[in-house]
MIZARO-826521 format. One record per residue (C-alpha): y, z, x; residue in one letter; residue number from 0. Coordinates in Angstrom, 1 decimal, decimal comma. Layout:
NODE       py       pz       px   rest    nr
NODE        Y        Z        X      A   NUM
...
# end
This chain:
NODE       py       pz       px   rest    nr
NODE    114,3    111,9    108,0      M     0
NODE    116,7    111,6    105,1      Y     1
NODE    116,2    109,5    102,0      F     2
NODE    118,5    106,8    100,8      K     3
NODE    118,3    104,1     98,2      L     4
NODE    117,3    100,6     99,3      V     5
NODE    120,3     98,5    100,0      S     6
NODE    121,2     96,5     96,9      G     7
NODE    119,2     98,8     94,5      L     8
NODE    120,5    101,5     92,2      N     9
NODE    118,5    104,6     91,3      L    10
NODE    116,9    103,0     88,2      V    11
NODE    116,0     99,9     90,1      G    12
NODE    114,4    102,0     92,8      E    13
NODE    112,3    104,0     90,4      I    14
NODE    111,1    100,9     88,5      I    15
NODE    110,3     99,2     91,8      S    16
NODE    108,3    102,2     92,9      L    17
NODE    106,2    102,2     89,7      V    18
NODE    105,5     98,5     89,8      I    19
NODE    104,7     98,5     93,5      I    20
NODE    102,4    101,5     93,1      G    21
NODE    100,5     99,8     90,3      I    22
NODE    100,2     96,5     92,1      Q    23
NODE     99,0     98,2     95,3      S    24
NODE     95,9     99,4     93,3      I    25
NODE     95,1     95,8     92,4      I    26
NODE     95,9     94,6     95,9      A    27
NODE     93,6     97,1     97,5      A    28
NODE     90,8     96,2     95,1      A    29
NODE     91,1     92,5     96,0      G    30
NODE     91,3     93,0     99,8      G    31
NODE     94,9     91,8    100,2      V    32
NODE     98,1     93,5    101,1      G    33
NODE    100,1     92,8     97,9      G    34
NODE    103,1     91,5     99,9      G    35
NODE    104,0     88,7     97,4      P    36
NODE    104,6     91,4     94,7      V    37
NODE    106,4     93,9     96,9      Y    38
NODE    108,8     91,3     98,2      S    39
NODE    109,6     89,7     94,9      T    40
NODE    110,0     93,0     93,1      V    41
NODE    112,5     94,3     95,7      L    42
NODE    114,4     91,0     95,6      I    43
NODE    114,4     90,9     91,8      A    44
NODE    116,1     94,3     91,6      F    45
NODE    118,9     93,5     94,0      G    46
NODE    117,6     93,8     97,6      A    47
NODE    118,4     90,9    100,0      S    48
NODE    115,5     88,9    101,4      A    49
NODE    116,3     90,2    104,9      H    50
NODE    115,9     93,7    103,6      T    51
NODE    112,9     93,2    101,2      A    52
NODE    110,7     91,3    103,7      I    53
NODE    110,7     93,9    106,5      P    54
NODE    110,2     96,6    103,9      M    55
NODE    107,3     94,7    102,4      S    56
NODE    105,5     94,5    105,7      K    57
NODE    106,0     98,3    106,3      T    58
NODE    104,7     99,1    102,8      I    59
NODE    101,6     96,9    103,4      I    60
NODE    100,9     98,8    106,6      F    61
NODE    100,9    102,2    105,0      S    62
NODE     98,3    101,2    102,4      G    63
NODE     96,1     99,1    104,5      S    64
NODE     95,9    101,7    107,3      L    65
NODE     94,4    104,2    104,9      V    66
NODE     91,8    101,7    103,8      I    67
NODE     91,0    100,7    107,3      M    68
NODE     90,3    104,3    108,3      I    69
NODE     87,9    104,6    105,3      I    70
NODE     86,2    101,3    106,0      N    71
NODE     85,7    102,1    109,7      T    72
NODE     83,4    105,0    108,8      M    73
NODE     81,5    102,8    106,3      E    74
NODE     78,1    101,2    107,3      K    75
NODE     76,8     97,8    106,3      S    76
NODE     75,2     97,5    102,9      K    77
NODE     72,3     95,5    104,5      T    78
NODE     71,9     97,4    107,8      D    79
NODE     72,8    101,1    108,0      K    80
NODE     72,9    100,8    111,8      N    81
NODE     75,9     98,4    111,7      K    82
NODE     79,6     98,7    110,7      P    83
NODE     80,7     97,4    107,3      A    84
NODE     83,7     95,8    108,9      I    85
NODE     83,0     92,5    110,6      M    86
NODE     84,9     93,5    113,7      W    87
NODE     84,4     90,3    115,7      D    88
NODE     86,0     88,3    112,9      M    89
NODE     89,0     90,7    113,2      V    90
NODE     89,1     90,3    117,0      F    91
NODE     89,0     86,6    117,3      F    92
NODE     91,5     85,8    114,4      I    93
NODE     93,8     88,8    114,7      E    94
NODE     94,7     88,2    118,4      N    95
NODE     96,5     85,0    117,5      S    96
NODE     97,8     86,4    114,2      T    97
NODE     99,7     89,1    116,0      I    98
NODE    101,3     86,5    118,2      M    99
NODE    102,2     84,7    115,0      G   100
NODE    103,7     87,9    113,6      A   101
NODE    106,1     88,0    116,6      V   102
NODE    107,2     84,4    116,0      A   103
NODE    107,5     85,0    112,3      G   104
NODE    109,7     88,1    112,7      S   105
NODE    112,1     86,2    114,9      I   106
NODE    112,0     83,2    112,5      L   107
NODE    112,8     85,5    109,5      N   108
NODE    115,9     86,9    111,3      A   109
NODE    117,1     83,4    112,0      V   110
NODE    116,6     81,9    108,6      M   111
NODE    119,5     82,0    106,1      P   112
NODE    119,2     84,2    103,0      E   113
NODE    119,2     81,3    100,5      W   114
NODE    116,2     79,6    102,3      F   115
NODE    114,1     82,8    102,2      L   116
NODE    114,8     83,3     98,5      I   117
NODE    114,2     79,7     97,4      V   118
NODE    111,2     79,0     99,7      F   119
NODE    109,8     82,4     98,8      G   120
NODE    110,1     81,6     95,1      F   121
NODE    108,3     78,2     95,5      L   122
NODE    105,6     79,6     97,8      F   123
NODE    104,8     82,6     95,6      F   124
NODE    104,8     80,6     92,4      T   125
NODE    102,3     78,1     93,9      A   126
NODE    100,2     80,9     95,3      E   127
NODE    100,3     82,8     92,0      G   128
NODE     99,3     79,8     90,0      L   129
NODE     96,5     78,9     92,4      N   130
NODE     95,1     82,4     92,4      T   131
NODE     95,3     82,7     88,6      T   132
NODE     93,7     79,3     87,9      I   133
NODE     90,8     80,0     90,3      K   134
NODE     90,2     83,4     88,8      A   135
NODE     90,2     82,1     85,2      V   136
NODE     87,6     79,5     86,1      K   137
NODE     85,5     82,1     87,9      A   138
NODE     85,7     84,5     84,9      I   139
NODE     84,6     81,8     82,5      K   140
NODE     81,5     81,1     84,7      K   141
NODE     80,7     84,8     84,8      D   142
NODE     81,0     85,0     81,0      R   143
NODE     78,6     82,0     80,6      I   144
NODE     76,1     83,8     82,9      K   145
NODE     76,2     86,9     80,7      F   146
NODE     75,9     84,9     77,5      K   147
NODE     73,0     82,7     78,7      D   148
NODE     71,1     85,5     80,5      H   149
NODE     71,3     88,7     78,6      K   150
NODE     69,3     90,5     81,3      T   151
NODE     71,6     89,7     84,1      V   152
NODE     73,5     92,8     85,1      H   153
NODE     76,9     92,8     87,0      L   154
NODE     75,2     94,6     89,8      D   155
NODE     73,5     91,3     90,6      D   156
NODE     76,8     89,6     90,9      L   157
NODE     78,3     92,4     93,1      I   158
NODE     75,2     92,3     95,3      K   159
NODE     75,5     88,5     95,6      A   160
NODE     79,0     89,1     97,1      E   161
NODE     77,3     90,6    100,1      Q   162
NODE     75,2     87,5    100,7      T   163
NODE     76,4     84,7    103,0      P   164
NODE     77,4     81,6    101,2      S   165
NODE     77,2     78,0    102,3      Q   166
NODE     80,2     77,4    104,6      P   167
NODE     82,7     74,6    104,3      T   168
NODE     84,4     75,1    107,6      G   169
NODE     81,5     73,9    109,8      G   170
NODE     80,8     77,3    111,4      L   171
NODE     78,0     79,4    109,9      T   172
NODE     78,0     83,1    110,6      L   173
NODE     74,9     84,2    108,8      L   174
NODE     74,8     87,6    110,4      D   175
NODE     77,6     89,3    108,6      Q   176
NODE     77,8     91,9    111,3      N   177
NODE     77,8     90,1    114,6      L   178
NODE     78,7     93,2    116,5      Q   179
NODE     78,1     92,6    120,2      G   180
NODE     75,1     91,2    122,0      D   181
NODE     72,6     93,1    120,0      I   182
NODE     69,4     93,9    121,8      V   183
NODE     66,4     94,0    119,5      K   184
NODE     64,3     97,1    119,9      E   185
NODE     60,8     97,9    118,6      E   186
NODE     61,8    101,4    117,6      E   187
NODE     64,1    102,0    114,7      K   188
NODE     67,1    103,9    115,9      E   189
NODE     68,1    107,2    114,3      Q   190
NODE     70,9    106,7    111,9      I   191
NODE     73,8    109,1    112,3      T   192
NODE     77,3    109,4    110,9      R   193
NODE     78,9    107,3    113,6      C   194
NODE     75,9    105,4    115,0      S   195
NODE     77,3    102,1    113,7      H   196
NODE     80,3    102,3    116,0      I   197
NODE     78,2    101,4    119,1      K   198
NODE     77,6     97,9    117,6      Y   199
NODE     81,2     97,0    118,1      I   200
NODE     81,3     94,8    121,1      N   201
NODE     83,0     96,8    123,9      K   202
NODE     84,5     93,8    125,8      L   203
NODE     86,1     92,3    122,7      R   204
NODE     87,2     95,7    121,4      F   205
NODE     88,8     96,5    124,8      S   206
NODE     90,5     93,1    125,0      L   207
NODE     91,9     93,5    121,5      F   208
NODE     93,3     97,0    122,3      V   209
NODE     94,8     95,8    125,5      V   210
NODE     96,4     92,8    123,8      G   211
NODE     97,9     95,0    121,0      L   212
NODE     99,2     97,5    123,6      I   213
NODE    100,8     94,8    125,7      L   214
NODE    102,4     93,1    122,6      S   215
NODE    103,9     96,4    121,5      L   216
NODE    105,1     97,3    125,0      T   217
NODE    106,9     93,9    125,4      F   218
NODE    108,4     94,4    121,9      T   219
NODE    109,7     97,8    122,8      I   220
NODE    111,1     96,6    126,1      L   221
NODE    112,9     93,8    124,2      R   222
NODE    114,7     96,6    122,3      G   223
NODE    115,8     98,3    125,5      V   224
NODE    117,3     95,2    127,3      V   225
NODE    120,4     93,3    126,1      K   226
NODE    119,5     91,0    123,2      K   227
NODE    119,1     87,4    124,2      C   228
NODE    119,4     88,1    127,9      S   229
NODE    116,9     86,4    130,2      Y   230
NODE    114,9     89,7    130,3      Q   231
NODE    114,7     89,6    126,5      Y   232
NODE    113,2     86,1    126,4      W   233
NODE    111,0     86,9    129,3      L   234
NODE    109,3     89,7    127,3      F   235
NODE    109,0     87,3    124,4      V   236
NODE    107,3     84,8    126,6      G   237
NODE    105,0     87,4    128,2      L   238
NODE    103,8     88,4    124,8      T   239
NODE    102,5     84,9    124,2      F   240
NODE    101,2     84,3    127,7      V   241
NODE     99,0     87,4    127,7      F   242
NODE     98,2     86,8    124,0      G   243
NODE     96,8     83,4    124,7      I   244
NODE     94,8     84,6    127,8      I   245
NODE     93,2     87,4    125,8      I   246
NODE     92,5     85,1    122,9      T   247
NODE     90,7     82,6    125,2      L   248
NODE     88,6     85,3    126,8      I   249
NODE     87,7     86,7    123,4      T   250
NODE     86,7     83,4    122,0      N   251
NODE     84,5     82,6    125,0      H   252
NODE     82,8     86,0    124,7      S   253
NODE     82,2     85,4    121,0      L   254
NODE     80,8     82,0    121,6      K   255
NODE     78,3     83,4    124,0      R   256
NODE     77,2     86,1    121,5      S   257
NODE     76,8     83,5    118,8      I   258
NODE     74,5     81,4    120,9      L   259
NODE     72,6     84,5    122,1      K   260
NODE     72,0     86,2    118,8      N   261
NODE     69,1     84,7    116,9      E   262
NODE     70,4     85,7    113,5      K   263
NODE     73,4     83,5    113,9      T   264
NODE     72,8     79,8    113,2      V   265
NODE     75,1     77,0    114,3      L   266
NODE     74,4     74,3    111,7      T   267
NODE     74,9     70,7    113,0      G   268
NODE     77,2     71,8    115,8      S   269
NODE     76,9     71,6    119,5      T   270
NODE     78,4     74,1    121,8      S   271
NODE     81,5     71,9    122,0      S   272
NODE     81,7     71,7    118,2      K   273
NODE     81,6     75,5    118,0      M   274
NODE     84,5     75,8    120,5      S   275
NODE     86,4     73,3    118,4      E   276
NODE     85,8     75,4    115,3      Q   277
NODE     86,8     78,7    117,0      L   278
NODE     90,0     77,1    118,3      T   279
NODE     90,7     75,7    114,8      K   280
NODE     90,5     79,2    113,2      F   281
NODE     92,4     80,7    116,0      T   282
NODE     95,3     78,3    115,4      I   283
NODE     95,2     78,9    111,7      I   284
NODE     95,3     82,6    112,5      G   285
NODE     98,6     82,1    114,4      F   286
NODE    100,2     80,4    111,5      F   287
NODE     98,9     83,1    109,1      I   288
NODE    100,8     85,6    111,3      G   289
NODE    104,0     83,4    111,2      V   290
NODE    103,9     83,1    107,4      L   291
NODE    103,0     86,7    106,8      A   292
NODE    105,8     88,1    109,0      A   293
NODE    108,4     85,6    107,8      C   294
NODE    107,7     86,0    104,0      M   295
NODE    106,7     89,7    104,0      G   296
NODE    103,1     89,2    103,0      I   297
NODE     99,9     90,7    104,4      G   298
NODE     98,2     87,4    104,9      G   299
NODE     95,2     88,2    102,9      G   300
NODE     95,9     85,3    100,4      I   301
NODE     95,3     82,9    103,3      V   302
NODE     92,7     84,9    105,3      Q   303
NODE     90,3     85,4    102,4      V   304
NODE     89,8     81,7    101,7      P   305
NODE     89,6     81,0    105,4      L   306
NODE     86,7     83,4    105,9      M   307
NODE     84,9     82,4    102,8      L   308
NODE     85,0     78,8    104,1      S   309
NODE     83,1     80,1    107,2      M   310
NODE     80,3     81,4    105,0      G   311
NODE     81,3     85,1    105,2      V   312
NODE     80,2     87,0    102,0      P   313
NODE     83,1     88,0     99,7      P   314
NODE     82,5     91,7    100,1      Y   315
NODE     82,6     91,5    103,9      V   316
NODE     85,6     89,2    103,7      T   317
NODE     87,6     91,8    101,8      R   318
NODE     86,8     94,4    104,4      L   319
NODE     87,7     92,2    107,3      A   320
NODE     90,8     90,9    105,6      S   321
NODE     92,2     94,4    104,8      S   322
NODE     91,6     95,4    108,4      T   323
NODE     93,4     92,4    109,9      M   324
NODE     96,3     93,0    107,4      I   325
NODE     96,7     96,5    109,0      T   326
NODE     97,2     95,2    112,5      F   327
NODE     99,4     92,2    111,4      T   328
NODE    101,6     94,4    109,3      A   329
NODE    101,9     97,0    112,1      F   330
NODE    103,0     94,3    114,6      A   331
NODE    105,5     92,9    112,2      S   332
NODE    106,9     96,4    111,4      M   333
NODE    107,5     97,2    115,1      V   334
NODE    109,2     93,8    115,5      Q   335
NODE    111,5     94,3    112,6      Y   336
NODE    112,3     97,9    113,7      S   337
NODE    113,2     96,8    117,3      V   338
NODE    115,4     94,0    115,9      M   339
NODE    117,3     96,4    113,7      G   340
NODE    116,2     94,9    110,4      L   341
NODE    114,2     97,9    109,1      L   342
NODE    115,6    101,2    107,9      D   343
NODE    112,8    103,8    107,6      F   344
NODE    115,1    106,1    105,5      E   345
NODE    114,9    103,4    102,8      E   346
NODE    111,2    102,6    103,0      V   347
NODE    109,3    105,9    103,6      W   348
NODE    109,1    106,8     99,9      V   349
NODE    107,5    103,4     99,2      F   350
NODE    105,1    104,0    102,1      M   351
NODE    103,9    107,3    100,7      I   352
NODE    103,5    105,9     97,2      V   353
NODE    101,4    102,9     98,4      V   354
NODE     99,5    105,1    100,8      G   355
NODE     98,3    107,2     97,8      I   356
NODE     97,7    104,4     95,4      F   357
NODE     95,9    102,0     97,7      F   358
NODE     92,8    104,1     98,1      P   359
NODE     92,6    104,4     94,3      I   360
NODE     92,3    100,7     94,0      G   361
NODE     89,7    100,7     96,7      Y   362
NODE     87,4    103,1     94,9      F   363
NODE     87,8    101,9     91,3      I   364
NODE     87,4     98,1     92,1      S   365
NODE     83,6     98,1     91,3      T   366
NODE     83,9    100,2     88,1      P   367
NODE     86,6     97,8     86,9      I   368
NODE     84,5     94,7     87,6      M   369
NODE     81,6     96,3     85,7      K   370
NODE     83,8     97,1     82,8      C   371
NODE     85,2     93,6     82,4      V   372
NODE     81,9     92,0     83,3      K   373
NODE     83,4     89,8     86,1      S   374
NODE     83,9     90,0     89,8      T   375
NODE     87,0     87,8     89,5      S   376
NODE     89,1     90,0     87,2      F   377
NODE     90,9     91,6     90,2      I   378
NODE     91,9     88,2     91,5      S   379
NODE     93,3     87,3     88,0      L   380
NODE     95,3     90,5     87,9      A   381
NODE     96,7     89,8     91,3      M   382
NODE     97,6     86,2     90,5      G   383
NODE     99,4     87,3     87,2      L   384
NODE    101,2     90,1     89,1      G   385
NODE    102,6     87,6     91,6      I   386
NODE    103,7     85,2     88,8      L   387
NODE    105,3     88,0     86,7      I   388
NODE    107,2     89,4     89,7      A   389
NODE    108,2     85,9     90,8      D   390
NODE    109,9     85,2     87,4      T   391
NODE    112,3     88,0     88,2      F   392
NODE    113,7     86,2     91,2      I   393
NODE    114,3     82,9     89,3      I   394
NODE    117,8     84,2     88,5      F   395
NODE    118,5     85,1     92,1      R   396
NODE    117,3     81,6     93,3      A   397
NODE    119,3     79,7     90,6      V   398
NODE    122,4     81,8     91,2      T   399
NODE    122,2     81,2     95,0      T   400
NODE    121,8     77,4     94,5      I   401
NODE    124,7     77,3     92,0      I   402
NODE    126,9     79,3     94,4      E   403
NODE    126,2     76,8     97,2      M   404
NODE    127,0     73,8     95,0      V   405
NODE    130,2     75,3     93,7      E   406
NODE    131,5     76,4     97,2      T   407
NODE    130,0     73,3     98,8      K   408
NODE    129,0     75,6    101,6      V   409
NODE    125,4     75,9    102,8      V   410
NODE    124,9     78,9    105,1      P   411
NODE    123,2     77,8    108,3      G   412
NODE    120,9     79,7    110,6      F   413
NODE    121,7     83,2    111,6      N   414
NODE    122,6     84,0    115,2      D   415
NODE    120,2     86,8    116,2      I   416
NODE    122,2     87,3    119,4      C   417
# end
């Protein structure tokens, strides 16, 4: 595989982009997000088109999040060494619909005109950057007050609290942070081995997820073989959603049964019908997360993290689940863009290697950083500021694009993907 500069970037712009993206990937990994808002805006700021930057961003996200997912898969729960650290059932029931959303989002990105992606991206990332920064500043102030009023309080207590379920706002309480299958309680304590936690992953839901992912990728590859926009092409698109919906429904039904069966999981103020409603709600949200993530070149963590926190999932567990879901969403989007001819691996592989190296660094230094600054929200602040700083670079591109449309009195319409 040969190397070539990203379309629209010169050598200096490429080097600076690599440095910025490498640094930001450390912060993104520490916060459990993909870092897409920074990757996309940096590439666009230095001259890449939105249709080049967004597919590249998804591929860069995949390279980093894959490394973290492999590491996290071998980790055990902080509260029960017999169970996985990753909340796999959360991944299964949200990610099935998110992958379908990634398919739709990739097609939507190809159809949208360049000016829309730049202007909307600028507005979206600005709002997200401000929101993240403001929340982080407020949280840091609270942490500072705690340390000032209670000298004996150590940051370890705050970090430990991150592993404790919070009061949910979404109506569905998942008090057992590792609802991994229909757990049978045994009198004898099982022997803990290196991979003993793997068996707590529900076999049915895991199998369904793998089958769904394989089918989605198969239909995507077949779309690349047949003539674009032929009836076979749209048939494969339709089959992706049909099988995706079926697998999602079966997964949700299985999860519902496990929740009712497991004594550690409490359904507060909800009947069985209410629980189904909540699962459906989060599944639909997962779909739109996939659309937004694929269309704008983000990992989706900036939406997934608040969603899971609203369900009462501890922040620590949320970060692990979010980074895992980002891996599968980014992979699905990467394959979509590759088949559609919107991704050139000769341009992106260097970025993939850089992020693949820097991402684990952020994962391992997150706790020392929080202890150093005496706040668990410092990483969120750094991420929010990073988004805003990168976003300021594309103001010029957005303004120039708008002025050009006004002067020429021509507003480019939707692209013809056929």
